[in-house]
NUMARBA-505054 format. One line per 5 residues: number of its first residue (from 1); their letters; for each residue x, y negated, z of N, C-alpha, C, O. Coordinates in steps of 0.1 Angstrom, whole numbers. Layout:
BEGIN
NUM = a = X:Y:Z:X:Y:Z:X:Y:Z:X:Y:Z  ...
REM end
This chain:
BEGIN
1 = xxxxx = -54:494:752:-54:479:755:-42:473:764:-37:462:764  -40:483:769:-26:483:779:-14:480:770:-7:470:770  -13:490:763:-3:490:751:-1:483:744:11:482:741  -11:472:738:-9:463:729:-7:450:740:-6:439:735  -7:451:748:-4:439:760:9:441:758:15:433:751
6 = xxxxx = 15:450:763:27:449:765:36:444:751:44:435:751  32:453:740:37:447:728:37:437:727:49:433:723  27:426:727:32:412:727:34:407:735:35:395:732  35:410:746:46:404:757:60:408:759:68:403:767  63:416:750:79:423:748:78:411:734:86:402:734
11 = xxxxx = 71:412:725:77:405:713:74:390:711:74:384:701  71:387:723:73:367:720:81:364:735:77:355:742  91:371:739:98:372:749:111:371:738:112:378:728  122:359:746:134:358:743:142:369:743:139:376:753  153:375:736:156:383:740:167:384:749:176:375:750
16 = xxxxx = 167:396:756:174:393:767:189:399:768:196:396:778  194:406:759:209:411:755:214:395:752:208:386:745  226:396:759:231:384:759:246:387:751:252:397:754  251:377:739:262:377:734:273:366:737:271:355:741  285:372:732:299:360:741:293:347:735:294:339:744
21 = xxxxx = 289:344:726:287:330:718:275:322:730:276:311:734  268:329:732:260:322:743:264:322:759:256:318:768  275:325:762:279:326:771:293:314:773:297:309:784  298:311:754:303:299:757:297:287:754:299:275:758  288:291:746:278:278:742:275:272:756:277:260:758
26 = xxxxx = 270:281:766:266:279:776:276:268:783:274:256:785  287:275:787:297:267:792:300:256:794:300:249:804  303:252:774:303:242:768:298:230:774:304:220:779  282:237:773:271:226:777:271:222:786:271:210:788  272:232:799:274:228:814:287:218:815:287:207:820
31 = xxxxx = 299:226:809:308:216:810:307:199:808:312:190:815  301:198:796:298:184:790:288:175:802:292:165:808  276:182:803:270:182:815:275:173:828:271:162:831  280:179:833:294:176:843:301:167:840:302:159:850  308:163:830:314:153:825:310:142:826:316:132:830
36 = xxxxx = 291:143:818:290:127:817:283:127:832:281:116:836  280:134:837:277:131:856:286:125:862:285:115:869  298:131:861:311:128:870:312:108:863:309:97:868  314:110:853:319:95:842:306:88:850:309:81:859  296:88:847:281:85:852:281:76:861:280:64:862
41 = xxxxx = 284:87:871:288:86:886:295:74:889:291:64:894  307:77:884:318:71:885:316:53:877:323:44:880  308:54:871:304:41:861:298:35:870:301:23:872  287:42:878:278:35:889:286:26:902:286:14:906  293:36:905:299:35:922:312:22:918:315:13:926
46 = xxxxx = 316:25:905:332:18:906:333:5:895:341:-4:895  322:8:887:318:-2:879:330:1:862:330:-6:852  338:13:863:346:16:852:342:27:843:336:37:847  346:27:829:345:42:825:359:49:830:369:42:830  359:64:834:371:65:834:367:84:830:356:89:835
51 = xxxxx = 376:89:823:377:102:819:382:111:828:393:115:828  371:115:837:370:123:851:377:137:847:372:144:838  387:141:852:392:158:854:405:158:848:410:148:843  411:174:848:419:176:844:422:173:829:433:171:825  414:173:823:414:174:810:413:164:799:405:155:803
56 = xxxxx = 417:162:786:413:148:779:404:151:776:400:140:774  393:161:773:379:161:763:371:157:772:374:152:783  355:161:765:346:154:774:340:167:782:330:172:777  345:172:789:340:185:796:350:183:807:361:178:808  337:189:817:348:195:833:346:212:836:337:219:840
61 = xxxxx = 358:214:831:355:231:831:351:240:849:346:251:854  354:230:853:346:234:868:328:233:865:322:243:866  324:226:862:308:231:859:303:239:850:292:243:850  312:242:842:309:252:831:310:268:841:301:276:842  324:268:846:324:278:857:315:279:865:313:291:866
66 = xxxxx = 308:273:871:300:272:882:286:275:875:282:285:880  279:269:866:268:272:857:270:286:854:260:292:855  280:293:850:279:305:847:281:312:857:274:322:857  289:311:868:284:318:882:273:322:884:270:334:884  260:308:888:250:308:889:242:315:882:232:321:887
71 = xxxxx = 245:314:867:238:322:857:235:339:859:225:345:857  253:344:864:255:355:863:244:361:879:238:371:878  244:353:890:242:359:902:227:351:904:220:356:912  225:343:900:211:336:903:198:340:893:187:342:896  207:339:879:191:338:870:177:344:872:166:341:867
76 = xxxxx = 180:357:884:168:363:882:158:356:892:147:359:893  164:348:898:158:337:910:156:326:910:157:317:918  149:325:894:144:312:885:128:307:890:122:297:886  126:318:901:115:306:906:109:310:920:98:312:925  123:312:924:125:309:936:132:298:939:143:301:944
81 = xxxxx = 129:283:938:142:275:936:146:271:952:156:264:953  138:275:963:148:272:978:158:283:979:169:280:985  157:298:973:166:303:972:179:299:968:189:298:975  176:295:955:186:289:945:191:276:949:202:275:946  185:265:956:192:262:959:204:261:973:214:253:974
86 = xxxxx = 200:268:981:206:272:995:222:283:987:233:281:992  220:293:975:234:298:968:243:289:963:255:287:964  231:283:955:244:273:945:250:264:955:261:259:952  245:261:969:253:251:975:266:255:979:278:251:977  259:269:985:275:277:992:283:283:975:294:278:973
91 = xxxxx = 279:291:967:286:292:954:297:283:950:310:283:951  288:275:947:294:261:937:306:258:951:317:262:949  305:253:963:312:248:979:327:254:971:338:250:967  321:266:973:331:276:973:342:275:963:354:273:966  333:275:944:342:274:938:352:262:936:362:263:930
96 = xxxxx = 345:249:944:351:235:941:360:240:951:370:234:948  363:246:960:371:246:973:383:249:968:392:241:967  381:263:963:391:272:957:397:262:943:409:261:940  390:257:937:398:252:926:410:239:929:421:235:926  398:233:940:410:220:948:418:222:950:427:214:947
101 = xxxxx = 420:234:956:432:241:963:441:245:954:452:241:954  438:255:943:445:256:933:454:241:923:465:237:919  442:237:923:448:220:914:457:213:921:466:206:915  457:213:935:464:208:945:484:214:947:495:209:948  477:228:946:492:233:946:496:234:931:508:235:931
106 = xxxxx = 491:235:920:496:239:911:506:221:905:518:218:903  497:215:904:503:203:903:506:191:911:509:180:906  505:194:928:504:185:936:501:172:938:507:163:942  485:173:932:477:162:932:462:165:933:458:175:927  454:157:939:441:162:936:429:151:930:429:139:931
111 = xxxxx = 421:159:924:414:154:912:401:149:916:394:142:909  397:155:934:387:145:942:393:147:956:404:153:959  384:142:965:392:136:980:379:131:986:375:119:986  373:142:993:358:135:1003:363:136:1017:357:141:1026  376:130:1020:381:125:1029:371:113:1033:367:104:1025
116 = xxxxx = 368:113:1048:361:106:1052:346:107:1051:339:99:1057  342:117:1042:324:121:1039:321:127:1053:331:130:1060  309:128:1057:307:136:1068:305:152:1064:298:156:1054  311:161:1072:311:176:1072:318:178:1061:313:186:1053  330:172:1058:341:175:1045:355:185:1052:362:185:1063
121 = xxxxx = 356:194:1041:367:205:1048:377:202:1037:377:203:1025  388:197:1045:405:194:1037:404:184:1028:413:182:1020  391:175:1027:384:167:1015:390:172:1001:396:166:992  384:188:1001:381:192:991:365:196:987:361:196:975  357:198:997:343:197:999:334:193:1009:335:197:1021
126 = xxxxx = 325:185:1008:318:183:1021:302:183:1018:299:187:1007  290:178:1027:284:179:1034:272:177:1018:264:186:1014  275:164:1013:269:157:1003:270:164:990:260:169:983  284:165:986:288:174:976:276:184:975:268:185:966  276:197:992:267:210:986:256:207:987:250:218:987
131 = xxxxx = 247:197:989:234:193:987:234:190:971:225:196:965  241:183:964:243:178:952:246:190:945:245:188:933  249:205:948:253:212:938:246:222:944:249:234:941  235:220:955:225:231:954:211:225:945:203:231:939  212:211:946:202:203:934:202:208:924:193:214:918
136 = xxxxx = 214:203:919:224:208:904:221:223:902:216:224:891  222:231:906:223:243:904:207:248:904:203:257:896  197:242:913:182:244:914:178:241:897:173:249:890  183:224:894:179:222:883:183:228:869:178:226:858  195:235:873:198:246:862:192:257:860:188:260:848
141 = xxxxx = 189:263:870:186:277:873:170:276:869:165:285:864  165:267:871:151:269:875:142:262:859:131:264:855  154:250:852:144:245:848:154:243:831:151:242:819  166:242:839:174:236:824:180:249:813:182:248:801  183:262:823:184:274:816:169:279:808:171:286:798
146 = xxxxx = 160:276:809:152:281:800:151:272:785:147:276:774  154:260:789:153:253:779:167:251:768:166:246:757  179:255:774:190:258:770:188:274:758:191:274:747  183:284:765:180:296:760:169:298:745:169:306:736  158:285:747:151:283:737:158:275:724:155:276:712
151 = xxxxx = 169:268:730:177:258:720:189:265:709:193:261:698  192:279:720:199:284:716:196:293:707:203:294:697  182:303:711:179:309:697:172:301:685:166:308:677  172:290:686:167:280:676:177:275:665:173:269:655  192:279:669:202:279:664:205:295:656:199:305:661
156 = xxxxx = 212:298:645:209:308:636:227:312:642:235:304:646  227:325:641:240:330:642:252:324:638:261:320:644  250:324:627:265:312:622:263:298:625:272:291:620  257:294:628:259:280:635:266:279:647:273:270:651  262:294:656:266:295:671:281:298:666:291:290:669
161 = xxxxx = 281:306:661:298:306:656:303:300:653:313:300:660  303:289:643:309:278:639:310:268:654:321:264:658  299:264:660:300:258:675:308:262:684:313:254:692  311:273:685:319:283:692:334:281:691:343:276:698  334:286:681:346:288:668:353:265:671:365:263:675
166 = xxxxx = 347:256:669:351:240:672:356:242:690:367:241:695  345:246:696:347:245:709:361:248:714:370:241:717  359:260:714:373:270:716:384:264:713:393:263:721  385:260:700:397:256:693:400:243:704:409:245:712  393:234:704:399:222:710:402:225:720:414:224:723
171 = xxxxx = 393:231:730:396:232:743:411:240:748:417:237:758  416:249:739:424:257:735:438:247:735:446:250:744  440:240:729:446:224:724:448:217:737:458:214:742  434:216:744:433:204:753:442:209:766:450:204:774  435:225:766:441:231:781:460:235:777:470:236:784
176 = xxxxx = 459:237:766:478:240:764:486:227:764:497:228:768  481:211:760:486:198:760:487:194:778:496:189:784  478:198:783:474:196:798:479:204:806:472:205:816  488:212:806:492:222:811:511:217:816:519:220:825  513:207:804:524:204:809:519:183:808:528:175:806
181 = xxxxx = 512:179:809:506:164:811:494:162:812:488:155:805  487:172:828:474:171:827:472:154:828:481:146:828  454:151:828:449:136:828:452:134:845:452:142:854  455:120:845:454:119:860:459:101:858:461:96:848  459:96:869:463:83:869:449:75:882:440:80:889
186 = xxxxx = 453:64:880:439:56:890:423:60:884:419:59:872  417:64:894:403:70:896:407:82:891:397:88:896  410:88:888:411:105:882:419:109:893:413:118:898  433:107:898:439:117:909:442:110:920:444:97:918  445:117:933:445:110:948:461:118:949:465:127:942
191 = xx = 469:112:958:479:119:964:475:132:974:467:133:983  483:138:971:481:153:979:485:153:997:484:163:1003
REM end
């Protein structure tokens, strides 16, 4: 009886082995969600539609990188929301600080500035941002990743590879263009 139950449980589970396309599609899904969040937030606060971020496409890679970081480090904590919240806040704030420092060093401008926000550190991170990252990481790890995995496994391997090819081609072209002329301007960048 016990052997039958184990076989049933293992056959009903989603495969645990991950392939390259799993991570690529996860990266772009979270990057797009981050872009929607930023554009929506800016629309509500500033009443303007602004393409936020370094790149011209509808994605913010810092969110995708943060999402992958959380997947690799926290996916086993999906039933522990408090730990997920705390670790997401710390990890994503560290990532945001590092990326903000790099962008400012590389191009001499800031793509975000939290100067004036409570408990900010050099205008690159702040307490409200850390809390948002904690909540976002908790939502991602505890609720959205299981949904993503079900959706991912509903797509055929052929379609997953086609989507990966399209996303990566567009992204490489965008990165190449933005290495010379990054997305900047009013509402997008601030003086360093």
